C-alpha positions in Angstrom: 13.7 22.2 -48.5 16.0 19.2 -48.7 19.7 20.0 -49.1 22.1 17.4 -50.5 25.8 18.2 -50.2 29.1 16.3 -50.9 30.9 15.8 -47.5 33.2 18.6 -46.5 34.5 20.7 -49.4 34.3 17.8 -51.9 33.2 18.5 -55.4 30.0 17.1 -57.0 32.1 15.0 -59.3 33.9 13.4 -56.4 30.8 12.5 -54.4 29.8 8.9 -53.7 27.5 10.0 -50.9 25.6 13.2 -49.8 25.0 14.8 -46.5 21.2 15.3 -45.9 20.2 18.6 -44.4 16.7 20.3 -44.1 16.2 24.0 -44.2 15.1 27.0 -46.3 14.7 30.7 -45.8 11.7 31.1 -43.5 12.3 27.7 -41.8 15.8 28.8 -40.9 14.4 32.0 -39.3 11.8 30.1 -37.4 14.4 27.7 -35.9 16.6 30.6 -34.8 13.7 32.4 -33.1 12.7 29.2 -31.4 16.2 28.9 -29.9 15.9 32.5 -28.8 12.8 31.6 -26.8 10.0 32.7 -29.1 6.9 30.7 -30.1 7.4 30.1 -33.8 5.1 28.6 -36.4 6.1 27.5 -39.9 3.4 27.7 -42.7 4.0 25.7 -45.9 3.0 22.5 -47.7 5.0 19.3 -47.7 4.4 15.8 -49.2 2.8 13.1 -47.0 5.6 10.7 -47.6 8.6 10.0 -45.4 10.8 12.7 -46.8 8.2 15.3 -46.1 7.8 14.0 -42.6 11.5 14.1 -42.1 11.5 17.8 -42.9 8.7 18.4 -40.4 10.6 16.4 -37.7 13.7 18.5 -38.3 11.7 21.6 -37.5 9.9 20.1 -34.5 13.2 19.0 -33.1 14.1 22.6 -32.7 10.9 23.7 -31.2 9.0 25.0 -34.3 5.3 24.4 -34.3 4.0 22.8 -37.5 0.3 22.9 -36.8 -0.4 25.0 -39.9 1.6 22.9 -42.4 -0.5 21.4 -45.1 0.3 17.8 -46.4 0.1 16.8 -50.0 1.9 17.0 -53.4 4.5 14.7 -54.8 7.8 16.2 -53.9 9.8 18.5 -51.6 12.1 21.2 -53.1 15.7 20.1 -53.3 19.0 21.9 -53.8 22.5 20.6 -54.2 25.3 22.5 -52.5 29.0 22.2 -53.3 30.8 24.0 -50.5 33.6 26.2 -51.8 36.8 27.0 -50.0 39.6 29.6 -50.4 39.6 30.8 -54.1 36.8 28.3 -55.2 33.3 29.6 -54.6 30.3 27.5 -53.5 27.9 26.3 -56.1 24.1 25.6 -55.8 22.0 23.6 -58.2 18.2 23.8 -57.7 15.7 21.0 -58.3 12.5 22.5 -56.9 10.1 22.8 -59.8 6.6 21.4 -59.0 7.3 21.1 -55.3 4.4 20.7 -53.0 4.4 24.4 -52.0 4.9 25.7 -55.5 1.7 23.9 -56.5 -0.2 24.8 -53.4 -3.5 26.7 -53.7 -4.8 29.8 -51.8 -7.8 27.9 -50.3 -5.4 25.6 -48.4 -4.4 28.3 -46.0 -6.7 30.1 -43.6 -4.5 33.1 -42.6 -7.2 34.8 -40.5 -7.0 31.7 -38.3 -3.3 31.3 -38.6 -2.5 34.9 -37.5 -5.0 34.9 -34.6 -3.1 35.9 -31.5 0.2 36.2 -33.3 2.6 39.2 -33.3 5.0 38.9 -36.3 4.9 37.6 -39.9 8.1 37.0 -41.8 8.5 35.9 -45.4 11.2 36.0 -48.0 11.4 36.9 -51.7 12.2 33.3 -52.5 8.6 32.3 -51.7 6.7 34.3 -54.4 9.4 33.4 -56.9 8.4 29.7 -56.8 5.2 30.0 -58.8 2.3 32.4 -59.6 0.2 30.5 -56.9 3.0 31.0 -54.4 3.0 34.7 -55.2 -0.7 34.9 -54.7 -0.5 33.0 -51.4 2.2 35.4 -50.2 0.1 38.4 -51.0 -2.9 36.9 -49.3 -0.8 36.3 -46.2 0.5 39.8 -46.2 -3.0 41.3 -46.4 -4.3 39.1 -43.6 -1.3 39.9 -41.4 -1.8 43.6 -41.8 -5.5 43.3 -41.1 -4.7 41.4 -37.9 -2.2 44.1 -36.8 1.0 42.0 -37.1 4.4 43.4 -37.9 5.4 42.2 -41.3 9.1 41.7 -42.3 10.6 40.6 -45.6 14.1 39.4 -46.5 14.2 40.4 -50.2 16.4 37.4 -51.0 16.7 37.6 -54.8 17.6 34.3 -56.6 18.5 34.7 -60.2 17.9 31.0 -60.9 14.2 31.4 -59.9 13.2 34.6 -61.7 14.5 37.7 -63.6 14.8 41.2 -62.1 11.8 42.3 -64.2 9.7 39.4 -62.9 10.8 40.1 -59.3 10.1 43.8 -59.4 6.6 43.3 -60.9 5.6 41.1 -57.9 7.8 42.4 -55.1 7.1 46.1 -55.5 3.4 45.5 -55.1 4.0 43.5 -51.9 6.1 46.2 -50.3 3.0 48.1 -49.3 2.4 45.5 -46.5 6.0 45.5 -45.2 7.1 47.2 -42.0 10.7 45.8 -41.8 12.7 45.4 -45.0 15.9 43.3 -45.0 18.3 42.6 -47.8 21.7 43.4 -49.2 22.9 45.7 -52.0 22.1 43.2 -54.7 18.6 42.5 -53.4 17.8 46.3 -53.2 18.9 46.8 -56.8 17.4 43.7 -58.5 14.2 43.5 -56.5 13.3 47.1 -55.9 15.5 49.1 -58.2 17.7 50.9 -55.7 21.4 50.8 -56.3 24.1 52.0 -53.9 26.8 53.9 -55.8 30.6 53.2 -55.6 30.2 50.1 -53.5 31.7 46.7 -54.6 31.4 44.2 -51.7 32.9 41.5 -53.9 36.1 43.5 -53.9 35.9 44.5 -50.2 34.8 48.0 -51.1 31.8 49.5 -49.2 30.5 53.1 -49.5 28.3 53.4 -46.4 27.0 56.9 -47.5 25.5 55.4 -50.6 23.4 53.0 -48.5 22.2 55.9 -46.4 20.8 57.5 -49.6 19.0 54.4 -50.9 17.6 53.8 -47.4 16.1 57.3 -47.5 14.7 56.6 -51.0 13.2 53.3 -49.9 11.6 54.9 -46.8 10.1 57.7 -48.9 8.7 55.2 -51.5 7.4 52.5 -49.3 7.1 53.9 -45.8 9.1 51.1 -44.1 9.6 51.5 -40.3 13.0 49.8 -40.4 15.4 49.0 -43.3 18.4 46.8 -42.8 21.2 45.6 -45.0 23.9 43.1 -44.4 27.4 44.1 -45.6 29.4 41.1 -46.8 33.0 41.8 -47.9 34.0 38.7 -49.8 37.8 38.3 -49.6 37.5 34.6 -50.4 35.1 31.7 -50.0 36.8 31.1 -46.6 37.1 34.6 -45.4 34.5 37.4 -45.2 34.0 40.7 -43.5 30.6 40.9 -42.0 28.6 43.9 -40.6 25.2 45.5 -41.2 23.3 48.8 -41.4 19.9 49.7 -39.9 17.7 52.8 -40.6 14.7 53.6 -38.4 13.5 56.6 -40.4 15.6 59.1 -38.5 18.9 57.4 -37.3 21.4 55.3 -39.2 23.2 52.5 -37.3 26.3 50.7 -38.5 27.2 47.6 -36.5 30.6 46.4 -35.4 32.5 44.4 -38.1 33.5 40.8 -37.8 36.2 39.0 -39.8 34.9 35.4 -40.2 37.7 32.9 -41.0 37.4 30.1 -41.7 33.8 30.0 -42.9 32.3 26.6 -42.1 28.9 27.2 -43.8 27.6 30.5 -45.0 24.2 29.1 -46.1 21.6 30.6 -43.8 23.7 33.5 -42.8 21.1 36.0 -44.0 18.3 34.1 -42.4 20.2 34.2 -39.1 20.5 37.9 -39.4 16.8 38.2 -40.1 16.0 36.2 -37.0 18.4 38.1 -34.9 16.9 41.4 -36.0 13.4 40.3 -35.3 14.4 39.2 -31.8 16.2 42.4 -31.3 13.4 44.7 -32.5 11.0 42.8 -30.2 13.3 43.1 -27.1 15.9 45.8 -27.5 16.7 49.3 -28.8 17.3 49.5 -32.5 21.1 49.9 -32.2 21.2 46.9 -29.8 18.9 44.9 -32.1 21.4 45.4 -35.0 24.4 44.3 -33.0 22.5 41.2 -31.8 21.6 40.4 -35.4 25.1 40.7 -36.8 26.6 38.7 -34.0 24.0 35.9 -34.4 24.6 35.7 -38.1 28.4 35.9 -37.7 28.2 32.8 -35.5 26.0 31.0 -38.1 29.0 31.0 -40.4 30.7 28.7 -38.0 28.0 26.1 -38.0 27.4 23.3 -40.6 23.9 23.2 -42.0 21.1 25.7 -42.7 20.0 26.2 -39.1 21.7 28.7 -36.7 22.0 26.5 -33.6 23.1 29.2 -31.1 21.7 30.3 -27.8 20.9 33.8 -26.6 23.8 33.6 -24.2 26.3 32.8 -27.0 25.1 35.7 -29.1 25.2 38.1 -26.2 28.7 37.1 -25.2 29.9 37.8 -28.8 28.1 41.2 -28.7 30.0 42.0 -25.5 33.3 41.3 -27.2 34.1 37.7 -26.4 35.4 36.6 -29.8 38.3 34.6 -28.5 36.8 31.1 -29.2 38.4 29.8 -26.0 37.1 26.5 -24.8 34.4 26.7 -22.2 34.6 24.2 -19.3 
């Protein structure tokens, strides 16, 4: 996607120019994993014109392979972001109808070929929300991934401006049969899958961890997920959040350490940074260590402008070990 933002914390009505940023759910995950040393591939469709090429160049710059990207269509999806601060929340306006990928067809993607020799397939709930064709492509990819023996992960990522909870549940509940690792937050679990933690109001800084344990057990019993993870965002203001996460492996619950992030530079992509960190962690570490790595990586993302989490393994590991001083490194 193309992101257009007024500079700094300016309002839309004040803008005489916009910052140009490329990103998007799965693209952000791919960039993070590339920075962690993994071979990553991004599958989508982008226009042949210069804006589409600029988006591809942004991915390639960070080591993401774009060999499976299809070219065509008239436009790239756009969103406009007004970055909030203190008591004023951020605002997003979407302009993504009839984007190249939303109009893509199933015959354009040979997933048997794409998944040959690969280990992991990650997708987000934003993708099937784009169009009936996109939902069909997502299901086709999930089936092919399972047939090839890949681990499949999803970030539920509910977006109310793209579809209703009823539409989301009709599509997403069917796709869960192919998922091994389910990632989301309390709103995603409720609106996408119908599981609601009780007595928990993150917007007021109130978290009931036991209620998450209960819905994780229900999700495991219903869909058989190998791992279930939820980020826990305590929103004190647009500039200050508490940040931690939970992981359930079917037998043990893990609750990460908690970070207070202040000031927040850019929270867009924070969930994607968590997904990437968890994927890296589950590939290389014990579950508890994977969770700590994911939370630290996503906490650092909040300090970086743009969609991409431009941090190294060393920087994340240092934060996991407790180096949160922010002292200058010489």
